[in-house]
N, C-alpha and C positions, 0 to 999 in steps of 0.2 A: 235823573237819567241813570240807567243801569250801568255800573262799571264794566269796562272791558277786561276780561281776564288776561293776565300776563302769561307768557309761555310756562313759567315755573308753576303758576297756579293751575293751569290746565293739566300739566303733568301730575301734579299732586292730586287733582280730581280723578285723573285716570287711575292712579295708584289706589286711591280710596275705593273706587268702584271695583277694582280687581279684588281688593281685600274683603269687601262686604258682599258683593254680588258674584264674584268669580269671573266677571266679564273681562275680556282682553281686547284692547284697541291698539292698532298700529299707529305709527306717527301720522299716516295719511288721514286718520280720523280725528286729529286734534282740533281742526276747525269745527267739526260736528260737535265734539264735546264742549267746545267753547260756546256754541249756540245753545246747547242744553243747559249749561250753567246760567247763561243770561236769562233763558226762559224760566228756570226755577227761581231766580232771584227777583223776577218781576211778575208775580202772579196778579191777575186782575188789574193790569195796567199801571201798577205802582211798585217801586222798588221796596223789597222787604228787608234787604241787607244793605248797609252803607258801603260794603267792600266785598270783594271776592274772598278775602281772607276770613271775613265774618261768616260767610256762607259755608266755607270749608270747616271752620270751627264748629258751626252748627251741625254739620254732617257727622263730624267725629264725636260729638256729644250725644247724637241721636242713637238710641238703641236699634238693633235690627227689629224690623216689624213696625217701626214708627211710621207716621203718616208720610214723612218726607221720603224715607227709603222705599215705601210701597209705591209712591208716586213715581219715583225714579225707575223702579223696576217696570212699572207699567209703560213708561215712555221709552225705555231702552231695549226692551225685549222684542224680538221678531216673532210674529204669530201667524205667518202664512202657512196654511195647512189645508187638507181636504180629506174626505173619507177615502179609505183604501189607497192611500198614497204609497207609491212604490209597490205595484201589484205583485212583483216577484217575492217580496217579503211575506205577503199574505198567502201566496200559494204555498211557500215553504211552511208557513204556520199551519195551514189547513191540512196538508198532506203528510207532514213529517212531525212537526213539533207538538201540536195538540194531540194527535193520536198517541204519541209516546208518553206524554204527561198524563193523559187520561188512563192509559194502561198502568202506569206506575202508581197512580192514585186511585185505582179501582176499589181498593178496600176502604180507604178513608172517605172517598168521594168529596174531597176538598180541592179546590183549584184557586190559586191566588195569582193575580196578574197586576203589574204596576206599569203605568204609562208615565214616565218621567219627562217633564216638559210637555205636558199634555195640551197646552194652548187652549183652543176653544172647544175641545172635547171630541173633535173628529176622530182622533186616533183611538182613545179608549172606547168610544162607542162602536167603532169599526171592530175592535177586538171583542166586544160584547156580542156583536152579530155573529162573528166567527165561532165563538164558543157556543152560542145558541144552536147554530147549524151543526156543530160537531157533537152535541149532546142531545140525542132524542129524548133522554130521560132527565132533562135539565132540572126538573122539580125535585129529583132525588139527590141532587148535588148541592153542596155549599160552595157557591162561586162568589168570589169577591174581586172586583176590579177597581183599582184606585188610580185616579189621575191627579198628579201634583204639578203645580206650577208656581212661579214666584209672582206672577202678575194677577192681582186681585180682580181687575176689571175683566180680563179674559176668562177667568174662572166663573164669574157671574154669567157671562154669555154661555159658557159650557152648561151650566145648570139649567138654562132656559131651553136648550136642545132645539134651537130654531136655526135653520140653515138655508142659504140661498141655493139656487140651481148650480152656481159655480162650485160650491162646496161638494156637490154630488156629481161632479163631472167624471169621476172614475168609478161611479157606482152603477151597477147594472140596472136595467129597467125593472127586472124582477125584484131586486132588492128595494128599489125605490117604491114599488107598489106594495111590497110586503112589510116595510119597516118605516115608511114616512107617509104622513098625511099632508096633502097640499093645503096651504092656508094663505091665500092671496098670492104674493110673489114668492113666498117662502115655503119651506117644508118642515113640519114638526115631527121629531122622532117619536116612534111608538113608545108608550109608557112602559111596556114590559122590557124594552131595551134600556130606557133611562134608569130604571130601578136597579139594574145590574151594576151601575157605576156610581161611585161616590168621589167627590173632589175635595182636595185639601190644599191650602196655600202653604207651600213649603219651598225652602231654598236648598237646592242640591249641595251647596257649598257648606251648609251648616252641619256640624257633627252632632248627631243625635243617635247614639248607638242603640238606645232602647227602641226607638221608632224603627230603625232599619232592620234590626234583628227580629222584631215582632212581625214583620211582613211575611216571612217564610214563603217567598214567591216561587212559582213554577216558571214564570216568564216575566222578563222586563223588556219593555220597549223604551229606549233612550236615544231617539234618532235626531240627528242634526242639533245636538246640544253640546257635546264635547268640543266641537269645532270652534266654539266661541270662548273656550277656556284656555288658560295657559297650561303647559304640560303638567306643572305641579298641581294645579287645581283639578285638572282632568284625572290625575292619578288618585287624588283624594275622593273624587266623585265615584270613580270605578271601584275603589275600596269599599265605599258605602253600599254600592249595588251588590258587591260580592257578599256583604253581610246580609242583604235582603234575599239573596237567591238560595234556594235549596240545592244540595248536591245534585248534579244532573240537570239543573234548571237552565234556561236559555236566555240569551241576551241578544237583542237586535240593536245595532247602531245604524247611523246614516250611511249612505253609500260612500261618502267622502271621509269616513271616520274609521279608525283602527285602534286595536289594543296593543299594537306593536310598540315596544318601549315603555308600556304602561304597566302591564302585568302578564305573567306567564300562566296564570291560574285558570285559563280557559282553553278548551279545544276550539280550533277554528273549523267551522262546518261550511261545506259548499254543496248546496243542492238548489234546484230550480233556478239556476243562473243567478244566485245571490249568495253572499257570505254572511254568516252570523256566528254566534259563539255558544258553547255549552260549558257550564261550570264543572270543573274537575272535582272528583272526590279527593279527600285528603290522602287516601290510600292508593290512588291510581295515577299519581303524577308521572310515573314511567310506564303506565299500562296503556294498552290500546283502547281508544275511546269506544263507547258503546255503539256508535254508528259506523264503525270501521267496515263491517261486512254488509252494510245496507246497500242494496243494488244502486249503482250509479253514483255512490259517494266515494270519492278518491281520498279516503281518510289519511292513512299513513303517508301517502305521497304528498300531501299538503303540509304536513308538520315540519319537515326540514326547511321548507320555504319560509315558514313563519319564524324559524329560529335564526334566519339570516339577518341579523340586526343591521347590517350595513346596507341592505336593500330597502328602498322605500316601498310604501304600500302598493303602488301601481305595479312595481316590479314583481312583488310577491304574487299578485294576481296573474300577471303574464306568465310567470314561471309555472304556476299551478296549471294554467290552461295548457301549456306545452306538455306537462306530465300527463294530463288527462288525455290529450290527443295521442301521445305516444302509447299509452296503455290501450286505448281503443284500437289503434292501428295494429298493435301486437295481437290482441284478441281476434280481430277480424282476419288477419293473415294466418293465424293458427288453424282456423277452420276453413279458410279458402286461400291457399298460397298464391293463387293466380290473381288475387285482388290487387289492384293498383294501390300504392301507398296513399294515405290521406294527405290532402293539402295541409300545409302548416297552418296552425290556428291564426285567426285574425289578431293582429297586434294593435291594441288600442294606442292611439297617440295621446300623450299627456297634453291637456289643454295648456295654452300659452301662459295662463296666469297661475299654473300650478306651483305651489311651494308648500312643502310638508308642514312647516310651522303654522301656516294658515289653517291647517286642518287638524290641529291638536296632536300632531306627531312629533 
């Protein structure tokens, strides 16, 4: 019979997972972690360890990348994703981010993109499609898109590039026809898109300066990953991403994630109804960001809101929306003084379960 973990053993298991995988679990998840311990101690219907303490000793003695840690990573990581998830991110990518990076890299014709926490490949393959559509002379460019994830099983699925109709629920019919071949109940991604992406098994928590600096990325997608980390772990992950990004490179996080309180080394961007970040140059910490005069981009008016460390992420967005509406109203009334004032911007209500700590802030 598999031993039942004591509270102290579950808490030690939680601490061990945080140290090795960077994953953070609240007290409400302790029963779930106890179930995971029991499952890992009883493979193939028979107990492998005589005690929970024995299993924990085994974990501590196992190096990162060992079979047990890889199995735990596979069991504990969440992999729900789909192509072109969060359409506003991809609209900003198509109309602002890719054109700017293509212009900057016009001489070298090199483009480097990282999908961190790539799961089953939906995100990096979506990025590859966007790059293909943005570069009519793609053959003349050196494009490298890398997807990394800690889960070996999900990476295997990514390399197969085979997806269900549900994975394509946000994909237009034109893109389905252009980039996917029906095969039974599934869809297989076109080989020319597959070859644009390579996958690696990597842990974002691991410090590997040579790897991160060698990437020299123009763009990093790291969406819905930081929210599972403690603030200290998230700060380390963002530091590694900074090493990977070129000056002026872009970072997209999930909608419930922010760099507030983590690093000041990025400009906050707001276009296409979405927020994302641009890496600062070392010499422009106090300078106006390159997108400040871009039509429709409220650059300098957003930066004071980002500096308000006492406000949470939702408040920052609401304050920025108010500034945007005020500026728009002023411009309208300067050309037409008789125009009625604009209605105040819609104020989003925080969901009842909102708590900044749960979202990596």
